[in-house]
N, C-alpha and C positions, 0 to 999 in steps of 0.2 A: 172370850178366850186370848190369852197373851202368847202370841207365836214369835221366834226369835226369826231375826232376819235373815232373807236368803245368804247363801255363802257368796254369791258374787256382789250382793251389796256390801256385808261385812269384810269381804277384801279390800272395795274401794273405800273405805272408811277407814281401815288401819293402814293402808298404802297410802302416805302423802306423796302423789304425782308429782315431782319437781318440775314439769311443763304446764302446770296448769297456772292460770293468773297471768300477769303482766310482770312479774318479777323476774323471771328470766331473761324478757324481753330487756326491761332496764339495767339487767346485769352486763348482757351483751351490748348494749348503746353503750355503757362505761366503758367497757373492752376496747370497743372499736375506737373509741375517742383517746382511749391510753395508748392505741399503736400510733399516733399523730404526735401526741405529746411527747416532750424531752425526754427520751431514755438516759441519756450521757449528755452533760454539759461541759464545755471548757469556755467560760467567757474570756478568758484572756487570749484566745485564740479565735476567740470570735465563732466558735463551734458548738451548735446545738442538733441533735440527732433523735428522730424518732426511730422506731425499729425498722422500718425499710430504708430510711435514710442510711441508718447504720449500717445494715446489712451490706449496701450498696459502698460505703467508706472504706468497710472491712477488706471487702473483695479487692480492692486497689492495692492491696499491701503486698509485696513480694512474699512474705512468708506465708502468708494466708492462701497464696495461690499456688504455692509449693505443697502444702497440705490439701490438696484437692477440694479448696474453698469450703472447709469444714464449718468455719465459724461463721460465714454468711448463712450457710444452710441450715444453721442452730437457730439464727435470727428469723430467717424467712418461715421456719415451721413455726414462729408464734401466730402468725396470720392463719396458717393452715390450719392450727388447733383452735382456733377462734370460729373458724368455719365449720369445724368439727361439733364443737359445743353448740353453736347456732342451730343448726341441724338436728342434734338428738334432742336439744331441748325445746324445739319447735315442732318437731314430726309429730307429737302427741295431739296437736290441734287438728281438729278437721280442716280439709283442705279448701272448703269453702270458707272459712273464717280468715279474719285480716292478719291475727297474729301469726299464721301458717304464712301467708303472703310476706309479712314482714320479714319473717326467719329467712324464705327464699331469695329475697331481695337483699337481704344481707349477706347471704351466701355468696349469690352472683357479685356484690361488690367486693368481697374477699379475694375472689378467684382473678377478677379483673386488674385487682391491685397488683395480684402477684405474678403476671404476665409478664414476660421479657418484652423489649421493643421487637417493632416489626422488623429490624434488620436481621433478626434471625433467620428469615425465610430468603433473605438475599446473601447480603456479604458477611454475616457473622454467624454462618451456620456451625461453624466449630468452635465457638466462643463456648468455653465451659461456665462460665457465669451465666450467660443466657440461655443455656441448657439446664442448667440447675432450676433457673426460675421457671421454666417451661415445665419441668416434671413436678414439681412442689405446686405449681398452680393445677395441673392435671390431677395430682392429690386431692387437692382443695375439692375440684369439682367432683371427684369420685365420692369422697366422704360425705360432701352435702348431698348428694342423690342419695345415697344410703340411708343419711340419717333422717331425712325431709320423708322420705317413703315408707321406712321401716322403723322409725324411731317412735311410732304409735305402740310398738310392742314392749311391755316395760322391762323384761329381763335385758333385752336388745337395748332399749333407753337407759337404764342403769348401768350397764356395762359400757355402753359407749360413752356416755357422761364421765363416768369415773376414769376411763382410759383418754379421754380427751384433755381432760382437766390436769392429770397427773403429767400427759405429755406436755400441756402448754407451760404447766409450772416448771418442769423439768426444764425445758428448752429456753423458758425466759430466764431462767437463774445462771444456767451456764453460758448463754449467749452474753447476758449482760456483765457478768463478772470476767469473761474472756477478753471483751470489747474494751472492758475497763481497764484491764492489763495491758491491751495493747496501745491503748491511749495514754498510758502511764510513761510505757515504753520511750515515747516521743518528748518526756517529762513536759508534759502539760499537765495542769491542774484541772483534775476531774471531779465532777460531782454527779451524783445518782439523781437521776431525772423521777418527776411524778409518773410519768409514762411506764416505767418500768416497776414501781411500787404498786401501782394501780393494778396493773396487770398480774401481779404475784397474788394480790388479794383477793382478785375475782377468780383467779384460778383455782386457789385454795379454797373460796366458797362452794366453787362448783364439785372439787373434789369431794368435800366433806358432804354436799346434797346427794353425789353419786353413790358414794359408799353407803349411806342410809338408805337411798333407795335399793341398792343392791341386797342389804342385810336384811329390809322389811322383805324384799321379793322371796328371799330365801327363808325368813321365818313364818310370813303369813301364807298360809295354804287353804285352799276352798275345801271344806269338810266334803267325803265323799257322798 
């Protein structure tokens, strides 16, 4: 006698969970490497910036400081969204698995990367740039904990992946274009670096994966 598969098994077969396997971990590793690769480069001036260095450089510009450090904040949001994706793409793993702990370690690395200097605790408490770093680092910690602990829920994970990827895509594009315009204002020859391109591609891939997962979650329902 041939019987159909139980609804829960059918659901698992039809729903391609984006957190399974090593593919998300490899993409996250590529994204982390892209943060350190050049985002903008000016060979004539000997300037080459990863995204964190670029945020620091733009924060020194008087016009940027007059605009409440909006541009550095947009650039610093890129590691924040990288932590977001890491957490929600690894939260589906069992906490006893190596991949879950790798995701947790990457999230911790990104939180530390965003921390301001220790002077914020003493002589630089009123520095707006350091305060911004502290706030964004705190947000990265919060989304990391939420994603790693609740990312196993399929609907949560699909929404989390999509939101984080779109946020990373927008912040990367806005940040690099505004920084490019700022450097051009100094009449420097500027070229787009591989770091920005790789980040945009990885965020786009996660956005597509998250949207597909969300659509499958809406379409596939277990039989009553």
